[in-house]
C-alpha positions in Angstrom: 18.0 -139.6 -8.8 19.8 -138.1 -5.7 21.0 -135.2 -7.8 17.5 -134.6 -9.1 16.1 -134.7 -5.6 18.7 -132.1 -4.5 17.6 -129.8 -7.3 13.9 -130.1 -6.5 14.6 -129.5 -2.8 16.7 -126.4 -3.6 14.0 -125.0 -5.9 11.3 -125.7 -3.4 13.3 -123.8 -0.7 13.8 -120.9 -3.1 10.1 -120.7 -3.9 9.2 -120.9 -0.2 11.6 -118.1 0.6 10.3 -115.9 -2.2 6.6 -116.4 -1.2 7.4 -115.8 2.5 9.2 -112.5 1.7 6.4 -111.4 -0.6 3.7 -112.1 2.0 5.2 -109.5 4.4 4.3 -111.4 7.5 4.9 -109.2 10.6 7.5 -110.5 13.1 6.1 -112.1 16.2 6.8 -110.1 19.4 9.5 -111.5 21.7 8.1 -112.3 25.1 9.8 -111.2 28.4 12.3 -113.9 29.5 11.4 -116.0 32.5 14.4 -115.5 34.7 13.2 -118.0 37.4 12.9 -120.7 34.8 16.4 -119.9 33.5 17.9 -120.1 36.9 16.2 -123.4 37.7 17.4 -124.8 34.4 21.0 -123.6 34.9 21.0 -124.9 38.5 19.8 -128.4 37.5 22.1 -128.5 34.4 25.2 -127.5 36.3 24.3 -129.4 39.4 23.7 -132.7 37.5 26.8 -132.2 35.5 28.9 -131.8 38.7 27.2 -134.8 40.3 27.8 -137.0 37.2 31.5 -135.9 37.1 31.8 -136.6 40.8 30.3 -140.1 40.5 32.5 -141.0 37.5 35.7 -139.8 39.4 34.6 -141.6 42.6 33.9 -144.9 40.8 36.9 -144.6 38.5 38.8 -147.6 40.0 35.8 -149.9 40.6 36.1 -151.7 37.2 39.7 -152.8 38.0 38.9 -154.6 41.3 37.9 -158.3 41.0 
């Protein structure tokens, strides 16, 4: 049954591709990137990564003390 399901899914994807290419749907315009949002995301991502690394390195020996 798994082989049959794979065949049906492959055929379905082929049909969807053919129909989509025949419909000639125009491409959506790409919007202007939001540089402020990108900078905020990068700042948070890098900052939280550094903070997490610092916390792990600082608490590295706490599990051994008892």
